[in-house]
N, C-alpha and C positions, 0 to 999 in steps of 0.2 A: 575240299569242300568243291564239287562242279559248280558250274554256271547254275542247272537246274532247280539244284538245292537252294544254293545263293539265293535267288529269284524267290521260293516259297519262305524264307527266312525274311528277307524284305518284305514279303505280301504281309505276311503273318504279325511281323512290330506294328508294320503299319496298321494292321486291323487293328491288336491292342492299343494301339495310341486313339483309333477315333471313336473305341468303344471304351477308354478311361473318360474321355473329353465328353463325349455322350451323357455317359453314365453320370459324370459328376454336374453338367448344365442340367439334366434331370432333377435331381438330387434337390439342388438348391434353386430352382423352377417351383419344383413342388414346395420347399419348405416355404420361398419366398410367399408361394399363395397360402399355406396355412397363417404366415404373419399377418398378409391382409384380413383374412377370415377372421383372427383374433384381434385386431384392430379395430376393423365393423365392430366386431359383437362389445369389443370394449368401450368404442366411442358411443355407442347404442344405449349402453350400460348408464354412462357420463351421462348421456342427455336423462334417459329415466330416470334418475339420481337428480337430476336437477328440474326436473320437472315436478318430484315427490317436493322437494324442498320450496319449488314455487307453490304449490298451495297451500303447502304447510303455513308458508309468513303470509302466506295472504288469507288462510281461515283466522290467521293471529290479530289481523292486521282489520279484517272486515267482520266483525262481531258485533253484532246489532242487540242490542238490551230493552227489554219491556220494562217498565219502571212504578209501580203504583205509587199514585201521591202520597199515599199514609206512608211515611217510610219509616214512622217513628217506632215501628214493630218490629225489633230485631232479632227476635226471634221464627220470625217467616223463613221457611226453609228455600233453596234455592232448585230451581230444576232448568232443563235445558230443552229449545223444541228446536228442531233441525226441520228448514222448507228449506229445498230445492226450486228455484224458476230461474229460469232462462232470462229474466229482464226485470228492472224495475219495474216497469208498464205494469204487470201482473203482481208486482208486492202485494199490495194493500188484499189484494182479492182474495191471496196466499194465505196471509195474514186472519183473513176473517174466517175462512175455514179452515184452518189450524186450531185456533182457538177455542171455534162453537165445539170444538170435543172435549175441552179442558174446563171451560166455564160451566160452574155448579149452581151458583148462584146469582140475582140480581143484584147491580152496584152502581151508585150513582159516580163515583169514582175514575176521575179520570186518568189515563196511562200516557205516561210518555214514552214515545218511540225516538231511540240514539242508536246512530251507527256510527260505530269509532273510523269508519272508513269516512262516510259519504257525509257527515256531518247532525243535526240533530234536525227531527219531522215534527210538525202541529201534535198538538193531544187528540187521544181519540178517544172518546167517551164510549159508554154503554151504547149500542143499538137499539131500537126500539121490539127488534125481533127476537132480543136474547131476553129468555124467560127466565131466568135465573141472574143471581147477586153475584157480585165480580170478588164480594171481600175476599171469598175461600181461595180467590185467584193467587197463584206461587209471585211472593215478591218480586224475583227477577227472570226472566223469561231470554234463554242467546239463541238465536235463529243464524245461521249461516247459508248468505247467497251463492248458487252456480253459476257462475258467470260461462259463456258462450266465448267467448275473446281471451287471448292472450298478451299479456305486456313483452311482446318477445326483446326488448331492451334490456327489461330487468332479468330474463329469464336466460338473457347472456351473460347477464355479471357471475348467475351462479354455474353458469357453464363452467365461465374461465374457471373459476377456481375447481371446480370436478376436474378439469385438464390439467391442471397445476397440479392438483394432488396425484392424478396418475400418469405424470410427467409425457403428457400426448402434446406435441407440438404441431397442429396443423391448422392451417388456413380454414376456415369455415363460413360458412352460411344459414339464415334457419327460413323456412317455408314452414306457414301454417295456413290448412285448409280446414273450414269449418260452415256448420251449417246455423243460420241464424234462423228462429224459430218465433213469431210476433207470441205475446200473449192469450191469443185465444187459437192456440197450436198451426198456425196457417205456416203453409212450409214455404221459405222463401230458395233464392238461389244458391250455391255454393258460396262463400269470398274468400281468399287467400291474400296471406297478408306475407310480403316480403322481408327480410332481414341482410344485410350485407351481401346479397345476390348480385347486384349491379355488377357489372362486367367481371361478371366472374367466370374461374377459366370452365371450357366444355370438357376437358378430360379431368371426369373427378368422379366419388366415391359418394354414396347414400345411404344412411343408417336411418331407420323410421323408427318413433319411440312406440314402447310399446308399453306405455303405462296406462293404468287403469283411471288416474286422476282427471285423464281428458275427457271433455264432455264424448259427447256418443255422435257414431259417423264424425270425430273429427280429425284429422290428420297432421301431426306433426313432423317433418321430415329435416334433416341437417346433412348440407352439401360440403362434403369437406375434400380438398389436396394436398400436395407436399407430402402425400404419406410415401414416395419412394424415399428421401433421405430419411424418414423413420424408419422407415422396413430395413433399408442396405443399415442401419445403425446396429440395430435387433439382430438383424444376419451378420453381421462382421467378422465373428470368430468362427463362423462354421464356413463363410465364404473363405476367408485366409486358410483357413486347415483342409479347404478342398482343393482353392486353389497349389496350398504347399503340397500336398499328397500328387496333386493332377502332376504338377510341376517335375516333382520326385521319380515320378513312375514312366514321364517321359523321358527325362532325363537318361535313367537308367536304361532304357530301350535306346535310346539314339548313341549312348556310349558303348550300350551292346553291339549294336550293330555297324556301329564305325570299328570297334576292335574286332569284328567277324571280317570286314571290308579288308581291313590292315593285314589281316592274318591270311585271309586269301589272296590278298597280293605278294604278301610274303612268298606264301606257297607258288604260286606263278611264279615270284624271282626266284624262289630257290633250283626251281624245275628248269628257266629257263639258263642261269648260272649253269647247272650241270650240265643241259645241252654243251651250251657254249664251249666248257673247258674238255667236255669231252670230245666234241668236234675237233677246238683248238689243238687240245694233246695230242689227238690221234692221227693228224697229220704229218708233224716233225716225226711223231715215232714210226708211222709208219714208212716215212722215208729213212730212217735211221735203220728198221729192217731191211730196205728195199736194196741200200749201197751194201750193208753188210752179208745180205743174200748173193748178192752180185758177185763182191769178190772171193766170196766161198765155192760157186758154180761156176765162175767164169773165168778161172786160173789169175783173176788180178795182182793176185798175188807177186805173180811172177812179174807183171807188165807194173813197170814201177811207175806211169803215168798214170794210169786206170785208178792205182792203188792209192796215189795223193787224191787223187781226183775224188774217189769216194771217200776218203779219208776226210776232204774238207765238206764236202757235203755232209755228211753222220755229225762234221763238230760242229758247221750252221745249224743244225738241226738241236744239236744239243744244248749252243748258246741261246735259241730261240727257247727253248723248254726251261733254263735257267732263267732268262728275263722274264716268262711268266709266273715261273714260282717265284719268284723275286718280288714280281707286282703284288702279288696276293701276300704276300708275308709283310710288303711294307703297308699294305691296307689295313692285315689286322697288326701291325704295332701304332698304325693311326689311332688305331679303336682304344687299344689300352693305352695310350694315350706316354709311350716308353719311347718314342721317337724324339731324340735331341736334334736340334739342327747348330751345325757348327759354319755362324756366321761369319764372313772377312768381309771387308770392303771389294766390293765389286763394281765395274764398267757394265753399267747395266742395257746402254747400246752395244757395247760389244757382245756382252752375255745373248741379247737377242738375234745379232750377224752370223754369231757362229750358229745358234739351232736352227735357223734359216739356210744357212749354205748345207747343215750337215742333212736336213731334208731335201733340200736341189739336187744334191746327190743321188739320194735314193730314188727322188719322182721327177725326173728328168722333164716327163709332159705337164708338168703343174709349173704355172707363172706364180713365182711367190715374189711378193716384194717387198722393199721397208724403207719406210719415212720417218728420219729423226726431227723430229723438231724441238729439240729441248739441246740444250749446252748437253759438255760432257758432265754426266749424273753418273756420280758412286753413291752406292747404297749398300746397307750389310746385309750381305743376302747367304743365303748356305746354298754356294752355287749347282751343287750337282744336284737338290732335290728340284731348286727353280727353274733349273734347264729341263728336268725330266717335267715337271710342271707346264711351263711353258710349252713342251716339245709335246704334252696330250692335247692342248687344245689345235695345232696346227696339223695335229696329225687326225685327230676328228675332221680339220674344213678340207683335208684331203681326203678321208673316207668318203664323208658326207657330203661337200660340198664340190663347189665346180671345178671348173682351170683355173681362176684364178682367188688367189691367195694375198690379201693383203694385209701387211702391218704397221703400226704407227704408233711411232712414240711420242708424248707431250706432257707440256707441264701445265697445271692448272689450279692455282690458290693452295700451293704447298703439297702439291701430291702428282705425281706421277703415275701418267696414265696410259695406258697400254691397248689397244685398239684390233682387234684382229679382224678381219670379214673375210667373207667370200662370195661367191656370185651363185651358190647353190639354191636349194630349194627353202633352204632355213629351217628351223626351228616354230614347229607349233607352240603360240601363246602359251596356253594350255599346260604346253610342259616341259615351260622355260625353268620354273625349279624342280622338279623332280631328274633333271637329268645330272644334277647334281648328288645326288641320294644314289647311296651303296649300291652296287650289282642293278642298277637302273638304266635299260637299255630302252629305246624309243620301239612299241611293237611293231614287231613284224613274223609274229607267229612262230613256226619253225623254220623259216628261211636263215642261211645262215650266209648273203651275201658279202655283208663286211665282218670280217671277225673283230670279235673283242669280248670282256668279259663285263662289260660298265661299269668296272669301277677306275678308268681314268682320271673324270672330270669331279669324279668324288674325292681322289687322292691330291686332284691339279686345288681345289678349294681349300682342303683342309691344311695342303703346305701352303698357301696364299695368304689363308688368316695367321696362319702359325708367324708368319712376317708379319703381322699387324695389318695387312691388306684387306680385300673385296674383291669377289669377283661377280661378277652379272652380265644377262644376258639383256640386251637393249636392241630397239628396233632404229633403222633410217625413214626416211622419209618413202624410201622406197621398199619399206616390207623388210628390208636384207637382216640376216642377223648377224649382229655383233658382240661379243666377247669382250667385255668390260672391263679391265683389272686397276685396281687402285692402288697405291702404293704410298706410303708417306715419306716425302722426301726429309728426311733428320738433316 
């Protein structure tokens, strides 16, 4: 996959993640608003039921009874007269108006007015304007009075019961607005009664009662808050499933993106490795071919000195090819965990000195120093593989570092520490872990100023770990790169 295609894949996955998140947020907000409207409707229904209960109980406790003083006649029937009045001030006038339509005969028997809510009123006798006798009046008349005010405290009792019955847990207050009328129907300014609205939160919802039991032009509102907790409880399962679905999709897409990225890196490493191997193998093969061709075309076989020279050149290049093949095979054996170390007691200081001396002979222009700050220390090491591992680090320092390379041996808390430092440009912090990966080389494009396969440090790391140690890249105060090898001092 080329960079352009990979870029479009990244854009597509990113857009998919954003769309998924946006869709889930939209659906959850929409459900939240729906639940919010349902809650308002439920609160309003509870309010209307409470108002109905309030007036039903008010009617039961507000019965007015007219009784004839002649209560001996138990055979008289009972009738009911419903009288609507806005206040008790117009009560008597209303009674006169209503009874006038029912009285058929004249009577001198008095009537006793009783109100089961307000107590007992004086006797009423027949008014002289009534032409008929009252004897035929039914023994009992029930009159219900319509009030223009509400007892909000009593209404709150019924409302609390409704909320408990419907599992509604909100903080609320009531506001009742009504128009009081005088008995002569003179209009008065509107009045307002508040209940539990002192220091009520400014952010709240409102439900307005639609009950037909309320007096004409009156308005009863319920203010409530703390609805978010209730709504979230109702939407918990859908929110949880939505979140789980979103996280699953996002995790899958991110995993897919990481997999594509790793495959892209592997493809780049593979191509780089093929180019490097081709370049590394091409040079010795070409050198061998040139030496053999010279021996053939320039009669080098007749010249013993030339023959030995060309044979030596060809042999050195064959050894070089052999070494490169061995490194690749060793790396393969590390992956298969078939490599068995042959450990034996080894003086670590002498081993380091031998490795340094070998590289000094090959690279005379480099200054390589060694400082031994610990006593003669003997460790169980596979001499061959450990020398190669240590040599790979020094070889990298020679290739990529400056002119000065220092190796230091010291002991620290039952550990043997080997520090290798050079004065070159160092390794960038973003690449300090990647350099130990198989076939990884610091990106330089298709240039081959320095030969290598990207397997040296990978081999080194595995060999040191098989010895029970570890290797890290650290930085000193001057930001120079140091390879730190830690071995257990058994």
